[in-house]
C-alpha positions in Angstrom: 125.3 153.7 42.3 122.9 155.7 44.4 121.1 152.6 45.5 124.4 151.0 46.7 125.3 154.2 48.6 121.9 154.4 50.3 122.2 150.8 51.3 125.6 151.4 52.7 124.4 154.4 54.8 121.5 152.4 56.1 123.9 149.6 57.1 126.2 152.0 59.0 123.2 153.6 60.7 122.0 150.2 61.8 125.4 149.3 63.2 125.5 152.6 65.2 122.0 151.9 66.6 122.9 148.4 67.7 126.1 149.6 69.4 124.3 152.4 71.1 121.7 149.9 72.4 124.4 147.6 73.6 126.1 150.4 75.4 122.8 151.5 77.0 122.1 147.9 78.1 125.6 147.6 79.6 125.2 151.0 81.4 121.8 149.9 82.7 123.2 146.6 83.9 126.0 148.4 85.7 123.6 150.9 87.2 121.4 148.0 88.4 124.4 146.3 89.8 125.5 149.4 91.7 122.0 149.9 93.0 121.8 146.3 94.2 125.2 146.6 95.8 124.2 149.7 97.7 121.0 148.0 98.8 123.1 145.1 100.2 125.3 147.4 102.2 123.3 148.3 105.3 125.7 150.9 106.6 128.7 151.2 108.8 128.8 150.1 112.5 131.8 151.2 114.6 132.8 148.9 117.5 135.4 149.9 120.2 138.3 147.5 120.5 140.8 147.2 123.4 144.0 145.2 123.0 142.8 142.5 125.5 142.6 138.9 124.2 138.9 138.4 125.0 138.1 141.8 123.5 140.0 141.1 120.2 138.1 137.8 120.0 134.7 139.2 120.6 135.1 142.3 118.4 136.3 140.2 115.5 133.5 137.8 116.1 130.9 140.6 115.6 132.8 142.0 112.7 132.5 138.5 111.0 128.8 138.2 111.9 127.7 141.7 110.9 129.7 141.9 107.7 128.1 138.6 106.7 124.7 140.3 107.2 125.7 143.2 104.8 127.1 145.8 107.2 130.5 147.4 107.1 132.2 147.1 110.5 134.9 149.5 111.6 136.9 148.4 114.7 138.4 151.4 116.5 141.3 150.7 118.8 140.5 152.8 121.9 141.5 152.5 125.5 138.6 152.3 128.0 138.4 156.0 128.9 138.3 157.4 125.3 136.1 154.5 124.3 133.4 155.4 126.8 133.7 159.1 126.0 133.2 158.3 122.3 130.2 156.1 123.1 128.7 158.9 125.3 129.2 161.4 122.5 127.6 159.2 119.9 130.8 158.8 118.0 131.0 155.0 118.6 128.2 152.6 118.1 129.2 149.7 120.4 131.4 149.2 123.5 131.4 145.4 123.9 133.2 144.9 127.2 131.9 146.6 130.4 132.9 144.8 133.6 130.4 145.1 136.5 129.7 145.5 139.3 133.2 146.7 140.3 135.8 147.1 137.6 134.0 149.6 135.3 131.6 151.0 137.9 133.1 154.5 137.6 132.5 154.5 133.8 129.0 153.2 134.2 128.2 155.9 136.7 129.6 158.6 134.5 128.0 157.5 131.2 124.8 155.7 132.2 122.6 158.6 131.2 124.4 159.1 127.8 124.5 155.5 126.6 122.5 152.3 126.7 124.0 149.7 129.0 122.5 146.3 128.5 120.7 144.8 131.5 121.9 141.2 130.8 125.6 140.2 130.6 127.1 138.3 127.7 129.6 136.6 130.1 128.9 135.7 133.7 132.0 134.2 135.2 134.7 136.9 135.2 137.3 137.2 138.0 139.8 140.0 138.6 142.6 140.4 141.2 146.3 140.6 141.8 148.1 137.5 140.7 151.5 136.0 141.3 153.2 132.8 140.1 152.2 129.7 141.9 155.9 129.0 142.9 155.5 132.0 145.3 154.1 129.7 148.0 154.4 132.1 150.9 152.4 134.8 149.3 148.7 134.0 149.1 147.0 137.2 150.1 147.1 140.9 149.2 147.9 141.4 152.9 151.2 139.5 152.4 152.6 142.0 149.9 154.0 144.7 152.3 156.0 142.1 154.2 157.6 141.0 150.8 158.0 144.5 149.3 161.7 143.9 148.5 161.0 140.8 146.5 158.8 142.8 144.1 160.9 146.0 144.3 157.7 147.7 145.5 156.1 147.5 142.1 152.9 146.1 140.7 153.2 145.6 137.0 150.1 146.9 135.3 148.7 147.7 131.9 146.7 150.6 130.3 146.1 153.3 132.9 142.5 154.0 131.9 141.3 150.5 132.3 138.7 150.0 135.1 140.9 147.2 136.7 143.8 149.6 136.9 141.6 152.2 138.7 140.5 149.5 141.1 144.1 148.3 141.6 145.0 151.7 142.8 142.1 151.6 145.2 143.4 148.2 146.4 146.8 149.9 147.1 145.1 152.6 149.2 142.6 150.2 150.9 145.3 147.8 152.0 147.9 150.5 152.7 150.4 148.9 150.3 153.8 150.7 149.9 153.8 149.9 146.2 153.8 151.8 142.9 151.3 150.7 140.2 153.2 150.8 136.9 151.1 151.5 133.8 152.2 150.2 130.4 150.3 148.1 127.9 148.6 144.7 128.1 151.2 143.2 125.8 154.1 144.6 127.9 152.6 143.3 131.1 152.0 139.8 129.7 155.6 139.8 128.3 156.9 140.7 131.8 154.9 137.9 133.4 156.3 135.4 130.9 159.9 136.5 131.4 159.5 136.4 135.2 158.0 132.9 135.3 160.7 131.7 132.9 163.4 132.8 135.4 161.2 132.0 138.4 161.4 135.6 139.5 158.8 137.4 141.7 156.1 139.4 139.9 152.7 140.7 140.9 150.2 142.0 138.4 146.5 142.9 138.1 144.9 140.2 135.9 141.5 138.9 134.9 139.9 135.7 133.8 139.1 134.9 131.0 142.7 135.3 129.8 144.9 132.9 127.9 148.0 133.7 130.1 146.5 131.4 132.8 146.8 128.5 130.3 150.4 129.4 129.4 151.9 129.8 132.9 150.9 128.8 136.4 149.5 131.8 138.3 147.2 132.3 141.3 145.0 135.1 142.4 145.9 136.5 145.8 143.1 136.4 148.4 141.3 139.7 148.7 139.8 139.8 152.2 138.4 143.3 151.8 136.7 142.3 148.5 138.0 145.5 146.9 138.3 143.8 143.5 134.8 142.3 144.1 133.9 138.7 143.5 132.3 137.4 140.4 132.3 140.0 137.6 130.0 140.0 134.6 130.7 141.5 131.2 128.1 143.7 129.5 127.6 145.4 126.1 126.8 149.1 125.8 125.6 151.0 122.7 125.3 154.7 121.9 122.0 156.5 122.5 119.6 155.8 119.6 121.5 152.8 118.3 118.6 150.4 119.1 116.2 152.5 116.9 118.8 153.0 114.1 119.7 149.3 114.0 116.9 147.4 115.5 118.0 143.9 114.3 121.6 144.4 115.3 120.5 145.6 118.8 118.4 142.4 119.1 121.3 140.2 118.1 123.6 141.8 120.6 121.1 141.3 123.4 120.8 137.6 122.4 124.6 137.2 122.6 125.9 134.9 125.4 129.2 133.0 125.8 130.1 130.4 128.4 133.6 129.6 129.6 134.2 126.9 126.9 132.8 128.9 124.1 134.8 132.1 125.0 138.0 130.0 125.6 137.7 128.3 122.1 137.1 131.7 120.5 140.1 133.2 122.2 142.3 130.3 121.1 141.1 130.6 117.4 141.9 134.4 117.3 145.2 133.9 119.1 146.2 131.2 116.6 145.5 133.7 113.9 147.2 136.7 115.6 148.0 138.3 112.3 144.4 138.0 111.1 142.1 137.5 114.1 139.1 137.9 111.8 140.1 134.6 110.1 140.1 132.9 113.5 136.6 134.4 114.4 135.2 133.2 111.0 136.5 129.7 111.7 134.8 129.7 115.1 131.6 130.8 113.5 131.7 127.9 111.1 132.3 125.4 113.9 129.6 126.9 116.1 126.8 127.8 113.7 124.1 126.4 116.0 125.2 128.8 118.7 125.3 131.7 116.3 121.8 130.9 114.9 120.4 131.4 118.4 121.8 134.9 118.6 120.7 135.9 115.1 117.1 134.9 115.4 
């Protein structure tokens, strides 16, 4: 009887030891898994985003690329003024779309000592100006606007007030002595107004830029700018917060390698527009189809 009881106690003790060992192994495995996961996450990078088609395309492209490399990417929707202020204050890591030499000159001058503006552009063929539908055949120059003020109700239909192009558009009004008001709204509202006007063949004038998908949807033309107030060819640059290059050396190098031509940017914009509800999906598809281009950036 005593031998049986001793054997039973030994068996129970053995079972408890086995269960404890299993639990310890399981905990160790979970701990290792947690450790490996934290090692794979290289930190969070915040990128400023503006509700412009090329900006949505490029910010989602970099979200796709950096998250694939193990970073967490936070896209912050900020208009240009607050975005540059956040960059200068170190609260934002990347501002991906600085138009120079004209459109964002004021922001460059204000923040050039507080942030790192890249010396080389990622896009070199931008154009900005006042645009009208092509059916307005008698209006071909900014200088034609005052004589046709009634057609436009004395209004230039604009977008976000803090955008560099809106600042320059007001300078154009002053430079040319236009008796017009520049209406601020949103990019989406401006594009909607253009679509509706063209559909009804009504007059409309708006500050626009290329690259922009609206030029492939409706027939528009830039008005001649004899005084060159809008400038001529505009280039698009990246900017990062002070110290970002030392905190994220690899990412900084990849951003510097980043270049897009007209065809590449156009395709990327189409992919993200076709996936408007999930532009990241469109960006990921573009990456899959252009892996050779991406590999050149990520060297």
